[in-house]
N, C-alpha and C positions, 0 to 999 in steps of 0.2 A: 310652557311647563307641562310635563307629562303627567297623566293621571297616575295616582298611587295604585300599584298593583294590588289585586285582591289578596286577602289573607289565605283564602281557600279557593282553589281552582279545580273544578271537576270537568273533564272533557271525555265525552262519549263513553261513560262508565257502563259496563255490563257486569252483572253478577248472576252466575248460574249455580243452581244446586242440582247436580245431575242433569236431567233433561229439562228441568224447570228454570226458566229465565225470570228471576225475581226483579232485576233492575234492567231496563231496556234502554241502553244508549242515552243516558241522561247527561246533560251539561248544565252547569250553573256556577256562579261565582259568589263568594261571601266577602263583602268589603270589610276592611279593618274597622273595628269599633261598632259593628252592627250587632243587634239582637235579631237573629234570623229564625223566624218561625217555620218549622218543617211540618207540613200538614198533609194528612191523607188517611184514608181508612186503613184498618188492619189489612195487611197483605199488599200494601201499596209499594213497599220497598224502602220505607224510611229507616228501619232498624238495620237493614243490610247495608244501606249507604253509610249510616253512622259507624257501623263496625269497620267498614273500609277506611273511613277517616281516622278511626282509632287504631288502625294497623292490626286489627283482630281478624280481619277477613281479607284474603287476597282477591283483588278484582279479576274477573275472567277476561276482561278487555278494557281498554281505555287508560287514561292517565289522570291521576289525582295527586295534587300538590298541596301541602299544608305548611304555611310559613316558609314557603320557598323550597321545601323538601319533598321529594317523591316518596309516597307511602310504600312503594315496593322496593326501590333501590336504597332508600335511606330511612328505614322505619325507626331506628334508634333516635335520630334527630327529631323526627316527628313526635315521638313519645315524650321527649323532653319539653316540647312546646305545648302539649295538650293536657287537659284534665278531662276525664271521661266518667260520667255518672250514669250507669245503666238503669233501666227501669227497676230491676231488683238487684241490689248489691249486697255483698256479704258484710256482716258485722260480727264481731267476736263478743258474745254476750257475757263472758266472764271478765271482760275488761271494763275499766271506766272510760269515759269519753276521752280524757287526757291520755290514758295509756294506749288507747286505740290510735290516737294521732301520733304518739311517740313511735309506735310500731311502724306506721307508714312513713314517718319521717326518716327512720333508719333505712327502710326499703328504698326511699328516694336518694339515699346516700347524702342526706343533709348532715353536716358535721355536728357532732354531739354538743359542741359549744354554742351552736346557734339554735338548736331545736327548741329549747324552752321558750325563747323569745318569739320564734315563728309560731309555735303552737298557741301562745297567748294571743298573738295578733289574729290568727284565723278564728279562734274561739270568740274573740271580741267582735270581729266582723260579722260572724254568723249568729251573734247574740246567744252564745252558749257558755259564756264564762261562768255563770252560776251553776251550770251542769257539768263542770269539768270533772268532778269527782263522782258523778252519778254513774251507776252501771249502765252500760249500753242497753241491756235488755229491759231497763225501766223507762227508757225514753219513748215518747210518743212517736207516731209515724212521721209527723212533721219535723220533730227534733232530729230523728234519724236521718231525714233528708238533708237537713241543715248540716248535720255532722258529716254526711257524705260530701257536701260541698266544701266544708272545712278541710276535709282530707284531700280533695283534688286541688285545693289552693296552696298546699304546703310548699310545692316547688315553684310557685308563682308562674303558672302557665299563661301563654298568650291567648289560647283558644280553648273554650269550654264546650264540651259536648254533653248535653243533658237529654236523656231519653225518657220522656214522660215524667218529669220531676214532680208534677202536681198530682200524679195518680194516687188516689186513695186519701188525699188530704182533705181535712174539713175546711170550710170557708175561711176561717181565721188563718189557718196555716197556709192556704193558697195566697192570701193577701200578703202574708209575711214573706213567702217565697218570691212573689212578684217584686216587692220592694227590695229584697236582697239582690235580685237580678239587675234591677236598675242601678243599685249602688255599685255592683261589679262592672257594669258598663261605664259608669262614671270614673272608675279606676283604670279604664283603658282596656278592659277585656272584650274580646269578641266572643259571642255566645251563639251556639246553635241549639235550639230547643224544639223538641218534637212534643206535640200535645194534641189532645182531642178537645180541649176546652177553648174553643175558638174565640168566644167573646172576650176572654181574658188576654189572649195573645194580641188582640187588636189594640189593647190598652198600652202595650209597651214594645211591641216588635217594630223595628224599622223596615225590615224586609221579610218577605215570605217566599217559600217555595211549596207549591201544591203538587203532590204526586198522586197518580191513580194508575193502577195496573203496571207499576214499575216505570211509568213515564212522567216527565214533567209537563203539567198542563198550564202552569203559570209560574213565573219566578221574577223577582225584582223588588224594587222599592214598593212599599205598601200603597202609597198614595198613587203611584203610576198604575197599579193594578186596579184600584178603585176607579180611576179616571177612565181607563179602558172599558170597564164594565158599566160606566155611566151610573154609578151608585149615588144615592142621595144621602145627605147627612141631616138629621133632625136637630134643630136648635129650639129649646124651650125658652120662651121670652115672656117676662112679665113687665108690663108698662104701668107707670103711675097714671091713675085715672082711667077713663074709657079708652079702649084700643081702637074704637071705630074710626076716629079721624086719621089713623095711621095705616089702616089695612091696605088701601089701594096703593099708597106710597111704597109700602114694603113689597107688595106683589110686583110692583114695577121695577124693582131693583134687578139689574142684570145678574143672572146666576141663581135667582130664587126660583125653585120649581113649583112650590105651592105654599100657601099659608092657610092653616086650619085654626079657626077660632074656638077656644075652649073656655069654660067658665072662668078660670083663673089665670089663663095664659094664652099665648099664641104658639103654635108649633109650626116653625118655618123650616122647609126642606130645601137644602142647597144642593145644586148639582156639583158633585165633587170635582175639583180642579178648575171650576169657573169662578168660585167665590169662596174665600176662606171665612171661618167664623169671625176672626178678628176684623176683617174688612167689613163684614155685615154689621157688626156692632158700631164701627165708625160711621157707616152710612146712616144707620138708624138714628144715632145721636145727632148727626148733621141735619136731620129733618126737624129737630126740635123735640122729639119724643124723649121722655125721661125713663130710663131703663132701670128697673129695680131687681130683675132677675135675668140672667143670661146663662143658660146651661146647655152646652153642646153634648150630644150623644156621641159615643164612639161609632165610627162607620161600621156597619154590620158585616163582620167577616163571615158569619154563617151564610148570609145571602151570597157573598162572593164565592164561597165554597160550593154552594148548591148550583150556582150558574156555571161554574167551570167544570164540575165533575158529573159523572153519570151513575155513581153508586156501584161501580164495578171493582172487583179485586182481581189480582193476578192469578 
């Protein structure tokens, strides 16, 4: 059985602005159904690459295919398959949220007989039904971001490109955005998201691509990158009664890098790829210890980023 072809294929992409080469010969694939985190400092080439994928910028060299269509030779088909949300997007302040979506539904050539139902669906999905009649200029930054996502979902695209969607959002709005992206993945969407908020990307991205100076320094499934870098995952464990009888048994478990005893818990560090948190829990229970708290931390993407990059821009 052949592997499923990637939804997005980038081969030897180069983007030049005059004599400046912003993207240097990058190649990467984005699998169907992935949430792909696109990471890098300002000037790394992220936005230029996203604009090529959105058919807004012609590549200087290389080949880019989205949903099986070449972005240069068949941009119209690509646009029908994608939804693009730039960092700063235009809204029409004299319209209500519903009127704004009607405007874009017409631009997408959605038949008038279907528009009201589709708009109701995307408002519900983005939790904006109560704001349908609210003027756009009265919406918070987070609600405007959700309205932007509602707009790009109108034509039911397969591939969503989100350039810094959490930029300027407060903590609650960032959490709401994260949950919305997970729901969109559950609905079968493939998502490319660029962000500087690395610890949040670690909580929901399945794949990442790290760019520096217009070059890919790492790309692939998140767990594979962590294994390559030999990163540890911290697990906070509370045991019933004294933890002293169990310390050496836990330290002896294959894949455990260290065990730190704290007043109310143990902090166990696992070598990523050697032992999963789920397997650790099973082994600890098999020793006879009673576990009352078991809290894995997300693997530290910031540490991965610092190990792989040098802090340079193009």
